[in-house]
N, C-alpha and C positions, 0 to 999 in steps of 0.2 A: 504494500500500500504506500509506504513512504517513497519508493522509487517512482511510482505512478504520479504521486502528488508533486514530486520534484520535477519530473518531466513536464507535467501539466503547467506548473507555475513558470517554468522556464519558457515554455511556448507562449504563455500569456504575456510575460514580460517582453519577449521579443516582438509580439504583436503590438503591444502598447508603444514600444519604441519606434517601430515602423510607422505606426499611425501618427505619432507626434512629428516624426521627420517629414512625412507626406503633408501634414498640416502646415508645417513651417514653410515648405516649398509653395504650397497653394497660397499661403498668406503673402509671400514675397511676390508671387505672380500677380495677385490682386492689387497689391500696393503699386507695382510698376504700371499696371493698367490705369489705376486711378491717377497717378502722376501724369501720365501721357494725356489722359482725357482732360484733366484740369489745365494742362499746358495748352492743349489745342483750343479749349474754350476761351482761355485768356488771350491767346495769340490771335485766333481767327474768329472768335465769337460763335454765334448760333449756327453759322454756315458750316461749322466743323462737325455737326452732329453725325453725318454719315461716316466720316472718318473715325469718329469716336466709336461708332458701332463696329467698325472693322477692327479697331484696337481690342475691343471686348472679345473678339473671336480668336485672338492670339493666345495660345495655351502653353507654349514651352518657353523656358527661361532664355535659351539662346536667341530665339526670334525676338523676344521682348528686349533683350539687351542690344541687339543689332539695331532694331527699329528706334529705340530710345536714343542711342547715340546719333543716328542719322537725322532724327526728327528735329533736334535742336538746330540743325543747319538749314532746315527748310525755310525759304523766304516767302513762299506762297502756300496757300491751301492746296493747290494742285500738286506742288512738290511733295507736301506732306502725304497727300493721297497716294502718290506714286511710290513713296517709301514703304507704305504699309501694304 
């Protein structure tokens, strides 16, 4: 019984750790999306809504990092749209 409990507890602990790590990644992704949308709204106003919608569809950290870096160099809404 002790061996089963130990194995079970180890599995639960690993599951909790994995869940926390995934939650942190999701939180970072959401934070980057929020920063980009706020920037777009501030820089280009309500006309940027369709671009903000595209930002919300980005789901991986690498894409978000690439877009975020390039987005700050966009001079027009059209350039921002093309980046995303």
